[in-house]
N, C-alpha and C positions, 0 to 999 in steps of 0.2 A: 414479451412485447416488443412490437416491430421497432427496430433502430435503437434497442437497448444493446450494450456490449455483451457479447457472447463469452469472449476470451480476450486475454491480451498476455503476451509473454514479454518478459523482462530479462535482460541480459546482465549477469553479475559475474564479476571477475573469479570468484570462488564460491559456487552453489554450497559446498559442504560447510564452509565457514558462516555463510549467511543464512543458512538455514535456522539457527535458532531465532535470528531476529523475525524472519518471515513467519515461522511458526507461532510465535508470539504475538505478531500483530494480526497477521490473518486467522489466527485461532481466536483471538478477541472478537473478531468481526464475523465468526462464524464459518470460515472455511476450514476444510480438512484435507489433508493430503490425498489425493486419489490416484496419482501415478508416479513412479520413480522410474527414471529413464538410464540406461547403460552409460550416456555420457555425462550423468552426474546430476542432471537437472531433475526436476519434479513439479507436478501441477497440485495446485489447492483448488477445489470445488466448493461452490456454495449453491443451494438449492437443488432442483431436479432437472436433470436432462428431460427435455421436452416441454418443460415449465419454465418457471422463473429461475434462471440458472446463469452462473458466470463462473469462468475459470481464470486463473492466474498462474501462468507458468514461469519458473526460474529456470533461465538456460545459462549455461556457461558462456562466456565471451571468447572470441577468437584472438582477442589483443588484450593486452593488459592496461590500456590507456584509461584514465580516469573519465567518468561521465561529467558532460559539459551540457547543462539544459538549455544553455543560449546557442548550441550549435543544432542543426537539423535533428529532428528527432522528438523524444518526449521531453516536454518541459516538465510536468508534474502529473502525478496521479491523486485524484480526490476520491473519497468514500462518503456517503451520506451517514450521517450519525442520526440516532434516535431522539437526542435531546442534547440540551447543554451538558447535563450531568453525564452523559455517554462521552462526550468529548473530554470531560474532565476524568474520566475513569481511564480513557486511553492515555491520556497524559501522564497520570499516576504510573500505568505500565510503563511507559518509555523511560520515565525518570527511574523506576526499579531496575530496568534493564540498563540503564545506562546509554540509551540510544541518543542521536544527535537531536536536539530539539532546535528547531529554526526559528519559530514563534510560538511562545506559549500560549495557551487558551486565550482568546481575547475577543471581542466583537469588534467586525471589520465592516462599517458600514459602507465603506466605498465599494464592496461587492453587492450587497443589499441590506435591506433593514433587517435586523435581528441575526445577520449572518454571525455564526460564532464558530471558530475553528483553532485547530493545532496544525502547526506544520512542522514537518520533522523530515529525516533523511535516513536511508537504508546504510549499510555499511560502504556501499559504493557511491554515495552521495545523490541516489536518485531522490528528488524531491517528493514527498508525500503529503497528504492533508486528510484530515478529517473534519467534517463539517455538518453544523447543524443550521438548517435554513428554515424558520419557522413559516 
Protein backbone atom coordinates (compact mmCIF):
# COMPACT_ATOMS: atom_id res chain seq x y z
CA UNK A 1 0.00 0.00 0.00
CA UNK A 2 1.41 3.37 -0.99
CA UNK A 3 2.66 5.24 2.08
CA UNK A 4 2.70 2.21 4.38
CA UNK A 5 5.88 1.65 6.38
CA UNK A 6 8.19 -0.78 4.59
CA UNK A 7 10.80 -1.04 7.34
CA UNK A 8 12.12 0.61 10.44
CA UNK A 9 15.45 0.08 12.19
CA UNK A 10 15.72 0.47 15.96
CA UNK A 11 19.02 0.93 17.79
CA UNK A 12 19.60 -0.94 21.03
CA UNK A 13 22.62 -1.07 23.32
CA UNK A 14 22.90 -4.87 23.34
CA UNK A 15 21.07 -6.65 20.50
CA UNK A 16 21.94 -10.08 21.91
CA UNK A 17 20.48 -9.27 25.34
CA UNK A 18 17.42 -7.62 23.78
CA UNK A 19 16.70 -10.50 21.41
CA UNK A 20 14.43 -12.56 23.71
CA UNK A 21 12.22 -9.48 24.21
CA UNK A 22 11.98 -8.73 20.50
CA UNK A 23 11.46 -12.39 19.55
CA UNK A 24 8.57 -12.65 22.00
CA UNK A 25 6.84 -9.38 21.10
CA UNK A 26 7.40 -9.47 17.35
CA UNK A 27 6.76 -13.21 17.25
CA UNK A 28 3.38 -12.55 18.89
CA UNK A 29 2.67 -10.06 16.08
CA UNK A 30 3.60 -12.58 13.39
CA UNK A 31 7.13 -11.39 12.57
CA UNK A 32 9.93 -13.90 12.07
CA UNK A 33 13.71 -13.45 12.06
CA UNK A 34 14.77 -13.11 8.43
CA UNK A 35 18.37 -11.89 8.54
CA UNK A 36 21.23 -11.91 11.03
CA UNK A 37 24.20 -9.56 10.66
CA UNK A 38 27.88 -9.77 11.61
CA UNK A 39 27.49 -6.64 13.78
CA UNK A 40 25.04 -8.52 16.00
CA UNK A 41 21.84 -7.00 14.64
CA UNK A 42 18.95 -8.83 13.02
CA UNK A 43 15.77 -8.22 11.05
CA UNK A 44 12.23 -9.42 11.65
CA UNK A 45 9.85 -9.56 8.70
CA UNK A 46 6.11 -9.98 8.38
CA UNK A 47 4.24 -10.44 5.14
CA UNK A 48 5.67 -11.04 1.68
CA UNK A 49 8.19 -8.83 -0.12
CA UNK A 50 6.46 -7.26 -3.09
CA UNK A 51 3.13 -7.39 -1.26
CA UNK A 52 1.94 -6.50 2.22
CA UNK A 53 5.29 -6.43 4.03
CA UNK A 54 7.12 -4.76 6.90
CA UNK A 55 10.57 -5.31 8.38
CA UNK A 56 11.86 -4.24 11.79
CA UNK A 57 15.61 -4.21 12.19
CA UNK A 58 17.40 -4.28 15.53
CA UNK A 59 20.80 -2.61 15.31
CA UNK A 60 23.59 -2.04 17.83
CA UNK A 61 24.07 1.53 19.05
CA UNK A 62 27.39 3.31 18.72
CA UNK A 63 27.04 4.77 22.25
CA UNK A 64 25.67 3.53 25.54
CA UNK A 65 23.37 6.53 26.11
CA UNK A 66 19.89 5.68 27.34
CA UNK A 67 17.00 6.36 24.96
CA UNK A 68 15.12 9.63 25.55
CA UNK A 69 11.86 9.72 23.60
CA UNK A 70 11.58 13.47 24.16
CA UNK A 71 14.84 14.17 22.28
CA UNK A 72 14.93 14.27 18.49
CA UNK A 73 14.16 10.86 17.08
CA UNK A 74 11.59 8.20 17.73
CA UNK A 75 9.00 8.94 20.42
CA UNK A 76 7.19 5.60 20.20
CA UNK A 77 6.15 2.87 17.82
CA UNK A 78 2.60 1.50 17.70
CA UNK A 79 1.12 -1.58 16.04
CA UNK A 80 -2.51 -2.31 15.19
CA UNK A 81 -4.23 -5.05 17.17
CA UNK A 82 -7.04 -7.21 15.80
CA UNK A 83 -9.28 -6.73 18.86
CA UNK A 84 -9.35 -5.71 22.52
CA UNK A 85 -8.75 -9.39 23.37
CA UNK A 86 -5.62 -9.26 21.19
CA UNK A 87 -4.33 -6.29 23.23
CA UNK A 88 -5.08 -8.20 26.44
CA UNK A 89 -3.24 -11.27 25.11
CA UNK A 90 -0.08 -9.24 24.44
CA UNK A 91 -0.40 -7.69 27.89
CA UNK A 92 -0.50 -11.19 29.42
CA UNK A 93 2.64 -12.10 27.48
CA UNK A 94 4.39 -8.91 28.63
CA UNK A 95 3.56 -9.73 32.25
CA UNK A 96 4.82 -13.29 31.85
CA UNK A 97 8.08 -11.92 30.36
CA UNK A 98 8.51 -9.39 33.17
CA UNK A 99 8.55 -6.58 30.59
CA UNK A 100 8.12 -2.95 31.60
CA UNK A 101 4.45 -2.02 31.20
CA UNK A 102 3.96 1.74 31.08
CA UNK A 103 0.16 1.67 30.91
CA UNK A 104 -1.93 -1.48 31.32
CA UNK A 105 -4.65 -2.05 28.72
CA UNK A 106 -7.26 0.66 28.93
CA UNK A 107 -9.66 2.73 26.89
CA UNK A 108 -8.06 6.03 25.82
CA UNK A 109 -10.98 8.17 24.57
CA UNK A 110 -8.67 11.18 24.25
CA UNK A 111 -7.14 9.47 21.18
CA UNK A 112 -10.44 8.36 19.62
CA UNK A 113 -13.67 6.64 20.59
CA UNK A 114 -13.05 2.98 21.37
CA UNK A 115 -9.24 3.36 21.38
CA UNK A 116 -7.90 0.51 23.55
CA UNK A 117 -4.18 0.05 24.06
CA UNK A 118 -1.31 -1.21 26.16
CA UNK A 119 1.91 0.84 26.38
CA UNK A 120 5.21 -0.83 27.23
CA UNK A 121 8.97 -0.43 26.84
CA UNK A 122 11.76 -2.53 25.40
CA UNK A 123 14.90 -3.21 27.51
CA UNK A 124 16.42 0.09 26.25
CA UNK A 125 13.39 2.15 27.20
CA UNK A 126 11.91 2.51 23.70
CA UNK A 127 8.20 3.20 24.16
CA UNK A 128 5.95 0.76 22.31
CA UNK A 129 2.20 0.46 21.93
CA UNK A 130 -0.31 -2.13 20.81
CA UNK A 131 -3.70 -0.61 20.04
CA UNK A 132 -7.13 -1.58 18.84
CA UNK A 133 -9.17 1.14 17.17
CA UNK A 134 -12.62 0.00 16.05
